[in-house]
N, C-alpha and C positions, 0 to 999 in steps of 0.2 A: 504494500500500500504506500503510494507516493504522497507525501505530505508537503504542502506549501505553507510557509509561515509569513504572515504580514506583520512586521514589527517584532524583531527578535530581541526582546528585552529580558529583564530578570525573570518575569513570570513564565514566558515561553521556554527560556533556558532551563528553568526548574521543571516545568511540566513535561517537556519532551523526554526527560528521564523516565517518567511514569509510563510513557508509551513504549519506549525502547526496552525497558526492563521486563515487559510482558512477553517479549520474544514472539510477537505475532506477525512479523514480517513488515513492520513499519520502517520506512526510511525517510530521512529528510531529503527531499528532492530539490527544493527551491526555497529561497529566502528573498523577500523584498524588504529593504530597510534603508533609511537615509544614511546610516553609518555602517557600511559594509565591512570595513576593516575590523571594527569591533565585533560584528556578527561572526566573521570568519575566525577571529581569535577565540570567541566563546565556544563555537562549535568544535574547534580543534582541541579545546580543553577536555571535551568528552571523548576524544579519540576518533571523531568523525573526519573522514577524508574530505576536506573542503573542495578538492578537485572534482569530486563526484556530485557536488551541489551547484546548482545554477543560482547566480546572485543577480538581483535587480534593485535599482533604486526607485522603480515605478511599479506599483502593484498591478495596474492594468496590463502592463507588458508581461509580467509573470503569468497572470491569469490567461492571457491570450496565447502565449507560447507553450506553456507546460500542460501536460496531461496529468491531472492530479486526482487522487481518490478522496482527498480531503484538504481543507484549508483551516489554519488556525490563526486567529487575530489576537495579537498582543501589543498593539500600539498604545499610546497614551489614550486616556479615556475619551477625549474629545473627538477622536477619529474612529471609535468603535463602530458607530452607526454608519458613517460614510463608507468605511471599508467593508462592512457587512453587506451593504447594498450592492457592491461590486460582485461579491460572491453569490448572493441570492439571485442575481440576474443570470448567473451562469449555472444555476441548479447543482452546485457542488456541496457535499456535506461540509458543515461548518462548525468549528469549535470557537465560541465567542467568549472572550473574557468579559467579566462584569465591570461596571454597569453597562448594559447593552446600549444605553444612550444617556446623555446628560441634560437634554432639554426635551420639552414636550414635542417640539418639532422632530427631534430624533426618533422618539417613540412612534409618532404618527407615520413617518415614512417607513419605519421597520414593520409596523403593523400592516400597512398596505402592501409592502413588498413581499412579506412572507406568505400572504394569501395568494400571490400570483406566482410563487416560486415552488419548485419541487425540491429545494434544498431541505435537508433535515439538519436542524440546528441543536447543538448541545451547548447550553450556557454553563459557564464555569461557576456552578453553585456546589462546592464541595461539602458544606455543612450538612445539608439534607441527605448526603450520601455517606456520612460517617456511620460506623457501627453504633455509636452512642445514639444518634438521632433515630436510626432504624429500630433500636431497642425501645426507645421512648414511644415511637409510633406504634410499635407492637403492643405495648402496655395500654396506650390510649385506646386503640382500636378494640382491645379485649373487653372494654367496659368496666374494668376493675375499679376505676376511680369514679365511675359515672361519667356523665357528660362534662367536658371541660367548660367551666363557667367563668373562669378568671385566669389570666396569665400575667405573671410578673417576670419580665426578662431583663437581663443585664449584660453589658459588655464593657468591662473595665480593662482597657487595652494597656498591657504593661510595656509595649514598645511604641507608645504613642508619639514619641518625639520625632519620628520619621515624617509625620505630617506637618511639621513646622521647620525642620532643617533642610528638607529636600524639595524637589519640584512639586510634591504633593500639596505644598502650601498655595499653589496657584489654582484657585477655584475655577478659573476659565478652562483649565485642562481637566480638572477632576469632577467638577459639579458640586464639590463640597463633601463633607464627611458623612452626611446621611447616605449619599450614593456610594461612598467608599466603604463604609462599614455596615450600616443598617440594612443595606440591600441584601446581604447574606442572611442576617438574623431574621428579618421580616419574611423572607422567602421560606426560611425553615419553620417559622411559626405558622405560616399559611399551610405548609405541608403537614405539620403535626396535628393541627386542629381541624383542617379540612373545611374551613369556612371562607366565605367571600367577605372581604373588607368593604365597608360602606363609607366610613368617615374617619378622618384623622385630625388630630390637633397636636401641636408640638411647641416646644420652647427650647431655646438654646442659649448658652452662656459662653463668655470668653473672659475668664477670670485669672488665668495663669500665663498663657502664652500670648502676652501683649506687652507693649512698651513703646518707648519713644526713640529707640535706636533708628538710624537712618535706613531707608529702603535699600536693599541690595547689599547690606553689610555682610561680609564673610567673617567667620569666627577668628581666623588667623590675622585679620586686620584690626581687631578690636583690642583696646588696651585692658580689657577684662578677661583676656583669653585664659589666663592661668587661675582665675578665681571664679568665673561664671559657672554655675552648676550645670549648664547645658552646653558648655564648650567641649569639643572633642577631647581636649586634654584632660578635663576633669571626668568626663563620662568614662573614658577608657581606663584611666589610671586609678581613680578613686571610687567610682560608682559601679565599676565592672559591668558597664552597659555597652551594647553595640553602637558604634558610630555610624549614623545613617546619612550624614550630610554635614555641611559646614555653614549653612545659612543661619543668620542670627534668629533665635527663637523669640527674641524680645524686640523685634523691629516692627515698624509700622506696616510692613507688607507681609506679615506672617499668614494672613487669611485664616479661615477655618475657625469654627467654634472649638472649645476644648471640653465641653460637656453638653449634653442635650437629652431630651426625653420626648417620646412620642406616645400619644394615646390613640388607640385604634378601636373603633366599634365595628363589630362583625354583624352579619346578617341575622343572627338569632337574637341580637340585643346584648350579648356578652361583650366585654371589652378587655383589652390587653394593654399593658404599659411596658414600654421598652426604654431603657436608659443606657447611654454610652458615655464613657469618660476616657480622657486621653492623658491624664497625668498620674494615674495609679501606677505603681511600679512593683516589680518582683512578686512576692507572694500575695499581693493585693489584686493580682490579675484574676478576673472572673469572666466567664462567657457561658451563659446558659439561661435557664428559666425555671420557674415553678409553674406547673399546670395544675390548677385546683378544681376539683369536682366536689360534689356532695359526699361521695363515698371515700374519697382519698385525694392525696396530693403526690405528684411526682416532681422531684427537683433533680436537675442534672447540671453538670459543669464539664465542659470539654477539657479545661486545664487539669482538672482532677480525674477526668475520664471515669466518672461514676454517675450512677443514677440511684436515687433513694426514693422508695415508695412508702409513704406514710398512710396507713389505713385509718380512716376516721372512726370506724365502728368497732374496732378491735385493737387491743394493745399489741400491735404488730408493726414492725418496720423492716422493710427488705432493702438490702443494699446490693447493687450490682456494680462490680469493679471490672472495668475493661482494661485492655493493654494496648491502646492505640494512640495515646496522647503524644508520643514522640514521632508518629508517622506523619508524612506530609499532609497538612490540613487535617490532622486527627484521623487519617485513613480515608478521607473523602476523595482525594486526588486519584488514588488508584481505581476507585469505583468509576470516577469520571472517565479515566483513560480506557477502561474496559468497555464502557458504554459507547464511547466515541468510535472505538474499533468496530464494535458490533453494528453501529449505525453505518459506518463506511462500507462494511461488508454486506449491508442489507439484511442483517439477521436480527436487529433489535430496533425498537423505537427509542427516541431520545427520552431519557428520564427527566431531563430538565430542558424542555423545549423553549423556543423564543417567547411564547406567550407568558411563561413564568417570569422570564427576565424583564419583560415589559411591565408586568403587574408590579413586581418588586420595585423597579425604577420609578414607576408612577407614584407608588406610595411614598417614596423618598422625596420626589419632587413636590408632592402635595404637602409633606411634612415641612419642607423648607419654606414653602409659600405660607403655611400656617404660622411658622415661627416668625417670619418677617412681618406679616400683617396682623397677627394676633386674632386670627379667625379660624373657625372650623372649616375644613375642606372636604367636600364630598366627591365621590366618583360618579361621572356620567354613566348612564346605562350603556353596558357593553364595554366599558373601560375598566371595570373593577377587577378584571382578571379572573376567570372562573375558578372553580375548585382545584386545589393542587392535585 
């Protein structure tokens, strides 16, 4: 199976390993990227013979010239929808990184294009594919806790500085942190409870990663380089954290909220609350939820890789401990890779089709609009994204 990659960045570099390690006959046939030398260097690091790969600086040229069994898109977020349109027009199986689009216009053109295309799309939603999420779904569907009537979800990101030090601070490229983070978690919630969202309300704050340092300031040019808690020097040597960039995290151009919450009302009248935070660190990291029914509660956390079932009518608590927390995206990436191979071979349907990516992105865009305007935001008929 010959794969073409549009935008060979960190995510595709990482995910192609999941495809190759399955030993199902996948090969990187072509790459389109604006920095071909970097792409060649990264492929060579994997032991891939770059002489056997065709390289292009123009995605259209690659798609016209190459015979491909599948295409993967890993550009910056602002280009996800435009590049996906090129693939959809050619009816080639597509692996599309999230968010599928960063504007309502993006989602509109994708929605129209997929209806006219024979492409099968796998959206990069690893969370719903993790062993932990599948276990929680199994428990929910068994009816053991009754109908889920309330959800409390949280994502305290222990590596959150990347969104202020690097290009992720540019909301024109990313669409903001609802689309960067909540898109995963909201998709997974939709999957777990199996209901259609009707209305969202949101609030966001910027309390930590803000300041009056000049726009464009690099850490190495700052007179606080050796003392600032967010400088690469301090992060690496004293806080034992990964250095993800050298843009000043306290400059006027950091962009992005650093904490936010979303309320979601679903079609049955039940509601969920989701909160994300980007300055929690180390053991304070959390990612998961409590799903509460009348008969019981399930709580789960991907970082701890466990689910706990609390039965309300009996003195019984059940703990499920898994062993996938150190796997790529908690084990979800391998499932995505298997599904994409099955889709390319015509043996499987997409487990995360484009409709799910559109629904999740729309929820995030509505949340951002709510946070800015202080209003509830509802979904128009046909846009709320069907049941997961």
